[in-house]
N, C-alpha and C positions, 0 to 999 in steps of 0.2 A: 421428483427432483426438487431439492430445497432451493429457495430463492437465493441467488448470490448476494452476499453482503458487500457493501462498499468498503474496501480496504480491510479484508478479514484479518483478525488478530488472534493471538493465543499467548499463553505465558507458561513458563516452566520454572520451578524453584530448584535451586541447587544449594548445598550446605556451605560452600566456601565463599569468601568475600568476593565482591565484584571484580576488583583489580586482579586477583588470583585467577578467577574464572576466565576473564577475558584474555589473560596471558596464556592460559592453557588452550583456550579456543584458538588464539592466533598461532600458537605452535602447531596445533593440529591442522589448521588451514595451510600453513607454510610447508608442512611435511607431505601433503597429499597433492601430487601433480594434477589430479582431477579438479582441484579447487583453485587453480591458478587464476581464475577470473573473479574470485571472491576477494574481499578486502576487509580489513579490520583495523580500527584505530581507536584508542581510548576505550570508551565503554560502548562502542558500537561496532557492528559487523554487517556486511551486506553480502548476500549470496545471489549470484546471477546465473541465468542459463548460459549454456555455451554460445559463443558468438554466432555460429552457423545455425543455431536453433532460435535465435532472437527474431521476433516479429514486432510489429507496432504494438500488438496487444500483450506482449510478453511481460510478466510481472517480475519483480525482484523481491527478495525477502530481506527486510531490514530488521536487525536485532538490536535492542537496547538493553544494557545491563544496569540494574538498580539495586541498591541495598534493600533487603526485605525487612529491616528493622530488628532482626534476630541474629545478625552476623553472617547471613547467607546472601544469596543473589536470587533475584527474580529476573529472568530473561523474558523480555516482551518481544514477540515476533509479529511483524505486520507485513502482509503482502500488499504491494502497491505497484502502480505503473512506474516505469522509469521516470526519473525527475523531469526530463525534457517533455515527455508525453503528459505528465501530470500538470506541468506549468501551462502547456498549451490548452488543456481542457479547462483549467481554472480561468485562464484568460478568456476563452470563448464563453464560458459559463457566466463570467462577469459582464461581458458585452451583452449576452442574451438577457440577463436580468435587467440591465440598464435599458435595453430596447423595450422590454416589457413595461417597466415602470414609466419610462418617458412616453411611450406610445399610449399607455392608459391615461396618463395625466393630460397629454396633448389631445387625445380623443375626447375626453371629458370636457376639456376647455372648449374644443370646437363644437361639441354637441350643445354645451350650455350657452354658447354665443350664437347658436343658430346657423353656423356655417357647416359646410360639408365636413364630416368627421372621418377623415382618412387616417388619422393618427392611430386608430384602433388596429389598423393593419400592422403597424409596428409592434404593438402589444402581442398580436397573434403570432408574428414572426419570432418574437422573443420567446413566447411560450412553446412554440414548435421546436425551437433550437434547444431549449432546456430539455424537452422530451427526447430529442434526438441524442443529446449528450448522455442522458440516463440510459437509453437503449444501447448506445455504443459501449458504455461501461459494463452493462449486463452481458452483451455479446463478447466483449473482451475477456471478461472473467470466465465465461464458458469455454472460449477458445483456449485460454491459458490454464485450464484446470490440470491438464497433464503436467505442465511445467511447475505449477504450484505443488502438486503431489511429489514431484521429483525433488524440488528444493526442500520441502518439509521432510522427506526421507533422508536427504543429505544432512540437514540440520539435526534430526533425531540421532543419526549415527555419530555425528560429532559430539553432541551432548552426552550420549552414552559413554563415549570414550573419555570425555572430560570428567564425567561423574564417576566412572570406574577407577580413575586414578585417585579419587578420594575415598572410594569404597562405600559411598553413600547412594541411596536410591534417589531418583528424581520424581517429582510429581508434576503432572501436566493438567492444564485446564484450558478449554477453548475461551 
């Protein structure tokens, strides 16, 4: 089994300009009742799992449309945790690194001054927290694999319909 990547990404090239591509993407989202929990605005779109399937580890698929420099569109897709979950993890990650650096500096200062160096325990707690966050992200990706595959399939169907309306093939790369 391949090792999960932090925030897996992919891209797809389409021949029409970004504004036109995203307008067609939005029309497709609005016309499908199964996509009522997805949203799109400007040059972005987000696909979400159904609310009854959402868990703490559930990902969402964020899509960004950019000009490819040849008059076409490159759609960038990224699987990520929900923003509130991502914000929590970044906050805890920042605190953990602060504990690690502060604890290491304090422990060194205590050791250098010949006092009891209990500050290294803070560094250890910070390092363990960073490891726990990494483990949680790996487990969350494994538990959310089915939802990621479902959202990628939904995205591929939408892109195929958008591309077929122009009559041009798409190219995809991880």
